[in-house]
Backbone bond lengths (Angstrom), bond angles and torsions (degrees), N, CA, C in turn:
res aa  C-N    CA-C-N  psi(-1)  N-CA   C-N-CA  omega(-1)  CA-C   N-CA-C  phi
1 M - - - 1.449 - - 1.541 108.38 -
2 I 1.339 119.52 129.68 1.418 126.05 178.15 1.509 111.28 -89.57
3 S 1.307 113.20 127.64 1.511 117.61 176.65 1.522 108.70 -124.62
4 L 1.314 115.34 138.22 1.447 121.96 176.04 1.490 111.86 -102.32
5 N 1.340 113.29 127.28 1.444 118.94 176.11 1.506 110.72 -106.63
6 I 1.329 118.45 91.88 1.478 121.64 -179.41 1.492 108.69 -118.80
7 S 1.259 115.63 126.69 1.475 121.95 178.14 1.475 110.65 -78.38
8 L 1.337 116.86 161.06 1.445 123.21 176.13 1.479 113.71 -59.36
9 P 1.346 119.84 -45.64 1.510 119.34 177.45 1.540 113.78 -59.43
10 Q 1.391 117.09 -36.90 1.390 120.41 177.12 1.552 112.74 -69.19
11 L 1.355 113.40 -36.22 1.481 115.80 179.13 1.539 109.94 -70.22
12 Q 1.322 117.89 -36.73 1.475 121.46 174.43 1.474 112.09 -62.25
13 L 1.371 117.36 -39.76 1.421 121.87 -179.48 1.556 111.51 -64.79
14 F 1.321 113.76 -43.02 1.492 118.96 176.66 1.496 109.62 -62.26
15 F 1.309 118.23 -39.86 1.447 120.57 -179.69 1.485 111.47 -60.41
16 L 1.356 118.06 -43.01 1.447 121.82 -177.33 1.550 110.17 -72.19
17 V 1.337 117.12 -33.23 1.469 121.36 175.92 1.563 108.81 -64.83
18 F 1.349 116.46 -43.88 1.395 125.50 -179.88 1.583 110.14 -59.95
19 L 1.293 116.49 -45.56 1.453 119.84 -179.59 1.496 112.04 -66.16
20 R 1.334 118.76 -37.81 1.465 118.02 -179.75 1.562 109.33 -70.27
21 V 1.326 117.80 -41.65 1.459 120.13 -179.19 1.504 108.26 -66.02
22 G 1.327 117.79 -44.90 1.413 119.78 179.65 1.522 115.84 -61.88
23 A 1.347 115.62 -37.92 1.511 119.62 177.09 1.528 109.70 -63.41
24 I 1.335 117.96 -42.75 1.473 119.98 175.57 1.443 114.01 -62.55
25 L 1.372 119.75 -41.98 1.456 120.58 -179.82 1.503 110.67 -66.94
26 M 1.321 119.75 -34.21 1.400 122.35 -177.20 1.521 115.14 -74.14
27 S 1.396 116.53 -13.82 1.462 118.71 -172.11 1.508 111.90 -119.67
28 I 1.286 120.54 -11.37 1.474 121.47 -177.25 1.531 110.35 -79.35
29 P 1.300 120.50 154.90 1.452 121.69 178.64 1.568 111.02 -60.33
30 I 1.246 114.34 151.29 1.467 127.65 -179.27 1.544 109.36 80.78
31 F 1.350 118.23 -51.99 1.470 119.48 178.47 1.477 113.35 -76.89
32 D 1.322 119.90 -13.43 1.465 122.35 177.33 1.514 111.04 -79.97
33 S 1.301 118.46 -3.99 1.429 121.54 -177.56 1.516 111.60 -65.88
34 K 1.361 115.35 142.36 1.481 116.37 177.85 1.563 114.12 -76.86
35 G 1.372 113.32 -10.62 1.462 115.82 173.31 1.471 116.03 -70.05
36 I 1.353 118.79 -18.97 1.461 122.82 175.47 1.536 110.38 -87.07
37 P 1.286 117.94 120.09 1.484 121.25 -175.99 1.535 111.18 -57.37
38 L 1.273 117.30 143.88 1.457 124.06 178.89 1.539 111.03 -64.55
39 L 1.263 116.69 -36.54 1.489 118.75 177.08 1.496 112.15 -62.13
40 F 1.388 117.25 -38.34 1.416 119.25 178.26 1.536 111.39 -64.90
41 K 1.308 118.74 -40.41 1.448 123.60 179.64 1.527 110.16 -63.38
42 L 1.303 117.45 -43.21 1.444 121.83 179.42 1.579 109.13 -64.93
43 A 1.306 115.74 -45.60 1.467 117.22 -179.92 1.555 112.74 -64.21
44 L 1.348 114.02 -38.18 1.439 114.79 176.55 1.529 112.22 -67.11
45 A 1.318 118.67 -39.79 1.461 120.68 178.65 1.548 109.89 -65.08
46 F 1.360 115.20 -36.44 1.463 117.02 178.65 1.535 111.94 -67.34
47 A 1.343 116.33 -36.57 1.446 119.67 -179.69 1.515 110.56 -70.68
48 I 1.390 117.85 -43.32 1.379 119.74 176.87 1.495 113.78 -63.20
49 G 1.292 117.01 -35.99 1.535 120.31 174.95 1.481 112.91 -62.33
50 I 1.355 115.63 -38.79 1.511 118.88 -179.34 1.508 108.86 -68.91
51 V 1.388 117.74 -37.19 1.470 117.95 179.04 1.580 111.81 -74.41
52 L 1.272 115.88 -35.91 1.472 117.59 -178.72 1.483 114.47 -72.67
53 L 1.254 117.29 -36.86 1.499 118.74 -170.66 1.515 115.03 -54.41
54 P 1.321 117.51 -48.48 1.531 117.04 178.20 1.545 110.11 -72.56
55 L 1.295 122.15 -24.79 1.464 123.26 -175.49 1.497 107.43 -77.88
56 L 1.311 119.41 -35.41 1.457 121.98 -174.22 1.554 112.50 -72.53
57 R 1.360 114.42 -28.78 1.483 121.60 -178.30 1.541 111.12 53.87
58 L 1.227 113.21 54.65 1.508 121.34 179.90 1.484 107.99 -81.75
59 D 1.304 118.74 146.80 1.419 124.49 173.72 1.486 109.69 -78.29
60 A 1.303 116.07 143.67 1.494 122.63 -177.54 1.556 105.59 -60.01
61 V 1.319 114.39 131.52 1.449 120.80 178.19 1.549 107.53 -83.81
62 P 1.365 118.30 151.75 1.405 120.70 178.94 1.524 109.76 -68.64
63 M 1.284 115.53 144.77 1.490 119.55 178.78 1.506 113.76 -65.80
64 A 1.307 118.06 136.09 1.408 123.94 179.07 1.543 109.19 -63.00
65 G 1.296 114.86 131.80 1.459 119.36 -177.23 1.539 112.69 -78.32
66 D 1.295 116.97 -30.54 1.485 118.75 -178.76 1.568 107.41 -146.03
67 L 1.298 113.31 177.30 1.447 117.56 179.47 1.482 116.01 -70.89
68 V 1.358 117.67 -23.83 1.439 118.93 179.12 1.531 110.65 -69.64
69 S 1.296 119.19 -46.79 1.478 124.34 176.97 1.496 111.91 -58.89
70 L 1.363 115.06 -43.28 1.474 120.34 179.40 1.556 108.57 -67.80
71 G 1.283 117.29 -38.38 1.486 116.01 178.04 1.492 113.50 -65.96
72 I 1.308 115.88 -37.87 1.480 122.50 176.66 1.536 112.21 -60.27
73 S 1.324 115.42 -45.71 1.418 122.06 -178.33 1.558 109.92 -67.96
74 V 1.299 117.16 -39.56 1.419 122.12 177.47 1.562 110.79 -64.11
75 A 1.303 114.02 -45.38 1.492 118.15 178.17 1.523 110.88 -63.05
76 G 1.295 119.17 -34.41 1.428 119.95 -179.11 1.520 111.90 -70.92
77 E 1.320 117.25 -39.45 1.475 120.62 177.58 1.576 110.29 -64.93
78 I 1.293 115.41 -44.75 1.490 119.67 179.38 1.496 108.60 -62.69
79 F 1.339 119.59 -45.87 1.425 122.21 -179.09 1.487 112.51 -63.04
80 L 1.307 118.95 -35.55 1.503 119.95 178.42 1.560 109.98 -67.36
81 G 1.309 116.82 -42.12 1.441 118.50 178.80 1.469 114.42 -66.62
82 L 1.348 114.98 -40.98 1.515 120.32 177.91 1.489 111.40 -66.57
83 T 1.372 119.03 -32.05 1.413 121.96 179.96 1.522 111.13 -67.80
84 I 1.323 117.09 -42.24 1.468 122.98 176.40 1.502 110.57 -57.25
85 G 1.367 117.22 -50.20 1.446 118.74 -179.92 1.544 113.98 -69.60
86 F 1.380 115.56 -32.50 1.457 117.81 178.57 1.506 112.92 -68.70
87 S 1.339 118.73 -30.33 1.448 120.89 177.74 1.482 112.19 -64.69
88 V 1.351 118.10 -34.76 1.451 121.31 178.01 1.490 112.89 -79.70
89 K 1.334 117.67 -33.81 1.446 121.90 177.27 1.561 113.05 -65.21
90 L 1.387 112.96 -26.42 1.487 115.59 175.62 1.510 111.69 -63.95
91 I 1.356 114.57 -35.01 1.453 116.59 -178.75 1.553 109.53 -65.53
92 F 1.346 114.89 -47.09 1.415 117.98 -178.51 1.509 110.91 -68.58
93 A 1.378 118.93 -27.75 1.441 120.72 175.43 1.583 110.14 -63.07
94 G 1.359 114.04 -41.84 1.476 118.89 175.43 1.516 113.26 -59.91
95 I 1.327 116.07 -40.86 1.442 121.50 177.21 1.489 114.02 -62.35
96 Q 1.359 112.81 -42.64 1.499 118.29 178.44 1.526 111.07 -69.27
97 L 1.312 117.09 -36.60 1.465 121.21 177.87 1.518 111.35 -62.74
98 A 1.322 116.23 -38.19 1.497 121.04 176.53 1.541 107.47 -60.12
99 G 1.305 119.82 -46.94 1.462 118.20 179.83 1.509 112.17 -67.23
100 Q 1.301 120.01 -33.68 1.434 122.23 -178.43 1.534 108.14 -68.04
101 L 1.364 120.12 -40.44 1.459 122.10 -178.88 1.560 106.97 -69.28
102 A 1.310 119.42 -41.74 1.424 122.65 179.03 1.501 112.10 -61.01
103 G 1.333 114.71 -46.65 1.454 120.87 -179.79 1.541 112.35 -63.61
104 F 1.323 116.22 -36.65 1.481 118.43 175.99 1.521 110.48 -65.48
105 Q 1.319 120.33 -38.75 1.451 121.71 -178.82 1.555 109.61 -70.23
106 M 1.325 115.66 -31.64 1.477 120.47 -178.52 1.525 112.42 -78.84
107 G 1.314 117.65 -14.15 1.458 117.14 -173.52 1.477 115.02 97.12
108 L 1.349 119.20 12.45 1.457 124.61 -173.90 1.508 109.13 -106.54
109 A 1.363 120.55 24.32 1.400 121.76 -174.44 1.556 110.23 -65.38
110 L 1.305 120.26 -30.06 1.472 121.56 -178.82 1.489 112.31 -95.53
111 A 1.307 119.82 3.07 1.478 121.53 178.52 1.528 107.74 -88.67
112 N 1.314 117.23 97.45 1.453 121.31 -178.15 1.524 109.28 -113.62
113 V 1.375 114.21 156.61 1.434 121.23 175.70 1.540 106.67 -132.59
114 M 1.291 115.47 167.85 1.446 121.70 -179.09 1.554 109.70 -87.59
115 D 1.325 111.99 125.49 1.480 116.70 178.35 1.548 107.06 -89.13
116 P 1.324 117.00 117.60 1.469 119.81 -178.00 1.510 114.29 -65.12
117 A 1.390 116.59 -20.90 1.472 116.80 -175.34 1.514 110.87 -82.55
118 T 1.349 117.68 -31.87 1.445 120.92 -177.04 1.555 111.13 -115.78
119 S 1.303 118.99 -5.34 1.450 124.43 -178.99 1.555 111.67 54.78
120 E 1.294 113.19 37.91 1.444 118.80 176.77 1.531 112.20 -126.66
121 Q 1.318 116.69 162.67 1.476 122.09 179.95 1.563 107.88 -80.83
122 V 1.303 116.03 122.78 1.491 122.06 178.06 1.524 108.28 -123.87
123 P 1.340 117.79 154.98 1.443 119.03 176.22 1.477 114.48 -58.87
124 L 1.331 117.59 154.25 1.493 122.40 -170.73 1.523 109.07 -66.56
125 L 1.308 116.40 -49.43 1.528 117.37 -178.54 1.430 112.51 -70.93
126 A 1.378 119.22 -26.84 1.494 120.22 178.24 1.556 108.92 -67.09
127 Q 1.320 114.88 -39.85 1.481 117.18 178.72 1.539 111.01 -69.89
128 F 1.348 115.55 -33.34 1.497 120.32 177.37 1.561 108.26 -62.43
129 N 1.340 117.94 -50.35 1.399 122.68 -179.99 1.567 111.69 -60.53
130 N 1.310 113.35 -38.09 1.454 116.46 -179.92 1.479 113.22 -66.04
131 L 1.329 117.87 -41.30 1.466 122.78 176.53 1.549 111.64 -63.71
132 I 1.317 115.39 -42.75 1.481 117.37 175.67 1.528 111.22 -62.54
133 G 1.263 116.94 -41.90 1.479 120.76 176.79 1.498 111.46 -60.85
134 L 1.274 119.09 -42.20 1.482 120.79 179.07 1.467 112.19 -63.81
135 L 1.387 115.30 -43.95 1.480 118.94 -179.71 1.580 110.34 -61.80
136 V 1.361 114.21 -45.24 1.436 116.48 177.77 1.560 112.23 -61.44
137 F 1.313 113.11 -43.75 1.511 122.96 178.61 1.526 107.96 -54.35
138 L 1.309 120.90 -46.23 1.514 121.44 179.86 1.450 112.92 -76.23
139 S 1.358 118.19 -35.32 1.465 119.51 -172.64 1.516 112.65 -70.71
140 I 1.280 118.76 -26.09 1.460 121.97 179.25 1.580 109.72 -98.87
141 N 1.320 116.06 9.73 1.516 121.69 177.63 1.518 112.52 58.46
142 A 1.350 113.85 35.16 1.489 118.01 175.75 1.485 113.40 -65.35
143 H 1.352 117.71 -23.60 1.444 120.64 178.82 1.547 111.99 -65.69
144 Y 1.304 118.35 -18.00 1.424 120.54 177.10 1.581 110.90 -65.01
145 W 1.326 116.29 -23.26 1.383 116.77 177.51 1.500 114.69 -64.94
146 F 1.324 116.96 -22.26 1.450 118.56 173.91 1.506 114.10 -66.52
147 I 1.351 111.98 -37.75 1.414 118.40 179.77 1.547 109.72 -67.89
148 K 1.300 117.88 -43.36 1.463 122.02 177.04 1.470 111.21 -66.48
149 A 1.354 117.88 -40.19 1.492 119.77 177.92 1.513 109.85 -66.41
150 L 1.286 119.17 -33.14 1.448 123.34 -179.95 1.516 110.10 -64.80
151 T 1.401 117.94 -47.46 1.410 121.39 -178.80 1.492 110.22 -71.71
152 E 1.354 118.59 -44.02 1.453 121.74 177.61 1.515 113.40 -61.47
153 S 1.352 116.56 -27.87 1.430 117.57 -177.70 1.517 111.82 -65.23
154 Y 1.318 119.47 -31.06 1.437 120.66 179.76 1.508 111.60 -80.52
155 R 1.314 117.85 -17.82 1.501 121.72 174.90 1.531 107.68 -81.73
156 L 1.282 118.57 -42.56 1.469 121.67 -175.77 1.547 110.78 -86.41
157 V 1.316 116.86 -39.12 1.478 121.42 -177.27 1.516 107.43 -128.86
158 P 1.384 117.35 86.27 1.458 120.11 176.69 1.504 112.19 -62.64
159 P 1.310 119.77 162.21 1.495 120.09 175.42 1.472 112.85 -55.86
160 L 1.327 118.21 142.78 1.455 127.41 -178.57 1.538 110.99 71.70
161 N 1.268 119.48 12.53 1.479 121.64 178.76 1.542 113.73 -122.26
162 V 1.318 116.00 21.21 1.483 117.47 176.07 1.470 112.39 -73.59
163 K 1.309 118.76 128.04 1.455 122.02 -179.23 1.512 111.96 -120.97
164 F 1.341 116.32 144.78 1.415 120.90 179.23 1.545 106.86 -113.07
165 G 1.287 116.54 114.61 1.407 120.08 -176.54 1.585 113.01 -133.96
166 N 1.314 115.56 -175.83 1.473 117.14 -179.12 1.463 112.27 -71.56
167 S 1.373 118.14 -27.85 1.409 121.29 -178.32 1.603 108.81 -66.17
168 L 1.317 114.76 -37.07 1.436 117.54 178.92 1.472 112.61 -65.33
169 M 1.392 115.50 -43.78 1.484 121.55 179.83 1.516 109.43 -64.44
170 E 1.326 119.27 -36.78 1.440 119.42 177.29 1.516 112.32 -66.88
171 Q 1.369 116.57 -37.69 1.422 119.94 177.17 1.492 111.98 -63.83
172 L 1.288 117.47 -42.55 1.448 120.89 -179.18 1.533 111.75 -69.59
173 I 1.334 117.60 -36.75 1.435 123.14 179.34 1.575 107.89 -65.94
174 Q 1.350 113.81 -40.66 1.512 117.17 -177.91 1.526 109.41 -66.08
175 M 1.369 116.58 -41.07 1.477 120.66 -178.94 1.563 108.85 -67.38
176 A 1.290 116.79 -37.81 1.472 118.76 -179.90 1.569 108.24 -66.34
177 G 1.298 116.05 -44.56 1.465 118.07 175.08 1.517 114.54 -60.07
178 N 1.320 114.91 -35.66 1.474 120.33 179.28 1.490 110.57 -65.01
179 M 1.344 117.77 -25.29 1.453 120.80 178.99 1.518 111.20 -58.82
180 F 1.328 116.61 -43.30 1.435 120.57 178.71 1.568 113.77 -68.73
181 V 1.343 112.56 -34.39 1.467 118.63 178.21 1.562 108.55 -64.69
182 I 1.344 117.03 -42.40 1.461 120.20 178.98 1.457 109.37 -66.83
183 A 1.363 120.49 -39.05 1.465 121.28 177.40 1.527 113.50 -59.64
184 L 1.355 115.91 -43.43 1.481 118.86 178.57 1.532 111.42 -69.12
185 Q 1.326 116.92 -38.34 1.462 118.78 -179.70 1.524 112.42 -67.69
186 V 1.320 118.43 -37.93 1.427 119.61 -179.59 1.521 110.53 -76.41
187 G 1.287 119.70 -41.72 1.493 123.99 -176.09 1.485 113.86 -86.57
188 A 1.342 119.76 -4.45 1.422 119.85 -176.30 1.527 119.19 -60.43
189 P 1.325 117.28 -40.31 1.540 116.68 176.20 1.531 113.08 -60.11
190 V 1.299 116.31 -49.31 1.521 119.95 -176.70 1.507 106.67 -67.85
191 I 1.362 120.25 -43.90 1.484 120.43 -179.68 1.521 112.83 -60.90
192 A 1.323 116.46 -41.71 1.481 119.60 177.13 1.477 112.39 -68.07
193 A 1.339 118.55 -35.66 1.470 121.95 177.67 1.536 110.40 -65.44
194 M 1.342 113.80 -42.54 1.435 117.96 178.79 1.524 113.79 -65.91
195 L 1.296 116.35 -37.49 1.467 121.06 175.84 1.520 111.47 -60.67
196 L 1.329 115.30 -46.77 1.482 118.22 178.66 1.498 112.40 -66.55
197 T 1.367 116.14 -34.65 1.471 119.17 174.82 1.506 111.98 -63.73
198 S 1.333 115.72 -44.80 1.441 116.16 178.57 1.512 115.56 -64.29
199 V 1.320 113.95 -34.80 1.511 117.72 174.20 1.497 112.43 -63.59
200 A 1.350 114.23 -40.76 1.468 119.72 178.47 1.547 111.39 -65.23
201 F 1.292 118.65 -38.91 1.427 119.93 179.07 1.529 109.72 -71.99
202 G 1.308 119.13 -30.01 1.459 122.18 174.60 1.529 112.48 -63.94
203 L 1.356 115.71 -43.54 1.426 119.80 174.24 1.494 114.16 -62.06
204 V 1.346 114.89 -41.57 1.474 120.17 177.78 1.497 112.86 -63.74
205 A 1.359 115.41 -38.54 1.453 119.51 176.37 1.477 113.68 -64.16
206 R 1.333 118.73 -32.67 1.463 123.48 -179.88 1.540 108.86 -78.61
207 T 1.234 118.33 -35.77 1.507 119.57 -171.99 1.547 108.26 -91.41
208 V 1.308 119.42 -32.30 1.505 120.55 177.90 1.535 107.09 -122.58
209 P 1.288 121.06 79.86 1.458 122.95 -178.56 1.544 111.91 -65.89
210 Q 1.315 119.99 -19.76 1.437 121.53 179.55 1.524 112.33 -68.38
211 M 1.341 117.75 -23.31 1.435 121.33 -175.37 1.514 109.32 -78.63
212 N 1.325 119.37 137.22 1.396 122.01 175.52 1.507 109.46 -86.30
213 V 1.389 116.54 92.82 1.479 120.75 -170.29 1.553 111.77 -65.04
214 F 1.330 115.55 -34.72 1.444 118.62 -174.56 1.520 113.25 -63.79
215 I 1.347 115.06 -33.81 1.509 117.53 177.27 1.511 113.25 -74.45
216 V 1.388 113.73 -36.12 1.447 118.27 178.63 1.530 113.75 -74.26
217 A 1.314 115.18 -36.55 1.463 120.99 -170.18 1.550 112.17 -67.35
218 M 1.363 115.37 -38.46 1.476 116.21 -172.96 1.488 114.18 -59.57
219 P 1.387 120.59 -57.67 1.427 120.99 -179.85 1.495 114.07 -63.82
220 L 1.352 116.03 -35.41 1.447 119.38 -179.57 1.538 113.85 -67.92
221 K 1.332 114.63 -39.51 1.517 118.18 175.57 1.520 112.29 -61.43
222 I 1.352 113.95 -40.89 1.477 119.68 177.51 1.544 110.24 -61.82
223 G 1.314 114.42 -45.13 1.444 117.72 -178.62 1.515 112.68 -65.79
224 V 1.370 117.44 -41.94 1.433 120.96 179.39 1.572 109.96 -66.82
225 G 1.285 115.62 -40.35 1.460 119.98 176.79 1.532 112.99 -61.35
226 L 1.298 117.06 -45.25 1.457 120.87 177.43 1.503 112.22 -65.19
227 L 1.311 116.23 -35.34 1.494 120.55 177.56 1.480 109.55 -64.77
228 F 1.365 119.16 -46.59 1.453 117.89 -179.24 1.518 111.44 -71.31
229 I 1.288 118.57 -29.09 1.503 118.63 174.98 1.490 111.46 -65.71
230 G 1.362 117.16 -35.96 1.490 121.80 176.47 1.515 111.12 -65.32
231 F 1.387 115.90 -45.20 1.453 121.86 -179.66 1.533 110.06 -63.71
232 G 1.292 116.15 -36.09 1.444 120.15 -174.26 1.555 117.02 -84.84
233 L 1.324 116.54 -8.93 1.427 119.99 -178.48 1.567 115.88 -55.84
234 P 1.353 117.98 -42.27 1.489 116.62 175.72 1.536 115.03 -63.21
235 Y 1.317 116.56 -37.23 1.435 121.45 -179.66 1.623 107.63 -77.22
236 F 1.346 114.03 -32.22 1.444 115.64 174.89 1.477 114.66 -61.17
237 S 1.346 116.61 -44.08 1.490 121.20 178.02 1.499 110.56 -66.13
238 T 1.380 119.72 -41.26 1.465 121.09 177.26 1.540 110.64 -59.14
239 F 1.346 114.74 -44.80 1.434 118.27 -178.48 1.555 111.28 -62.57
240 L 1.327 117.10 -40.03 1.450 120.74 178.66 1.513 110.57 -63.53
241 K 1.301 116.60 -40.70 1.488 118.75 178.82 1.483 111.90 -61.19
242 S 1.347 118.44 -39.21 1.431 119.47 177.24 1.550 111.85 -67.88
243 I 1.265 118.67 -34.88 1.499 122.55 179.77 1.538 107.27 -70.44
244 F 1.334 119.26 -50.20 1.408 118.70 179.15 1.515 114.62 -69.44
245 G 1.324 118.63 -22.31 1.439 120.20 171.83 1.459 115.90 -62.95
246 D 1.353 114.59 -32.06 1.517 119.69 179.49 1.568 111.57 -88.34
247 L 1.331 115.38 5.11 1.436 116.86 -174.56 1.541 112.92 -66.98
248 G 1.376 113.86 -40.88 1.449 117.44 -177.83 1.553 110.30 -62.80
249 Q 1.296 117.21 -40.46 1.494 118.72 -178.61 1.557 109.73 -66.40
250 N 1.311 117.40 -36.94 1.467 120.46 179.98 1.536 110.48 -65.40
251 L 1.337 117.34 -41.03 1.427 123.65 -177.84 1.538 109.25 -68.64
252 I 1.341 118.75 -35.35 1.487 118.03 176.28 1.498 111.20 -72.57
253 L 1.278 118.33 -34.27 1.445 120.09 177.72 1.536 111.98 -66.90
254 M 1.337 114.26 -37.40 1.502 118.09 175.54 1.470 113.54 -68.50
255 L 1.341 117.95 -35.52 1.434 120.37 175.81 1.585 111.31 -68.35
256 K 1.313 116.35 -36.96 1.476 119.13 177.73 1.567 109.16 -66.78
257 A 1.310 115.89 -32.85 1.475 117.77 177.50 1.526 111.86 -66.82
258 M 1.354 119.08 -21.85 1.428 120.20 179.49 1.454 113.33 -99.95
259 S 1.331 119.60 3.39 1.419 124.78 178.25 1.561 113.26 -85.17
């Protein structure tokens, strides 16, 4: 007959590890999709917690004396995991914003598709950029940074030691601002091409008033936009590789800000 001898401090430690792992899995790209059942995510977080607990060799944390202290420690673990996932989702939000801006300039603002991750209507080019970003993200094994960040988080921020300070807020604000920088850098070629195309059609409308510019401009702007998107795909993938290559360093800096 098998008997398990688990003390209450060890059980509390596993519970905190499970919460941190589960929060990361719920918030990182791909696993945040509504198409993945919640029970599968919880079971995967439970399995990862069982594997990590003996490997991390964490010291047993003191038992929480009341529900308030336990609730604060639970909130800290969940916040840490969600922050790691949120930092990566900001990058993908910038990539989607670039597609949305380019689509608006091309006249595809009303062309929406269903996003399987969020079950919401998103612009066509925004979903295209998001899929390209996910493919590049997986092709360069950038998802391994989550495993490294998960293990490093227990070395830098042990359970019950999550801190919220000004350095963390500055890091989050900087990453949120970087989202708009990424959007402009990714969408700049198409946006600039659409600006020049609009200026050209304005000159044509002034010199040849007999031409119905609105009928001619719509398909031509879409064609020019798609042409520049095709030309920019190699540079787009190279740019994404450089962004995802710095992801690990950004995650470590964020963990240090919470230690």
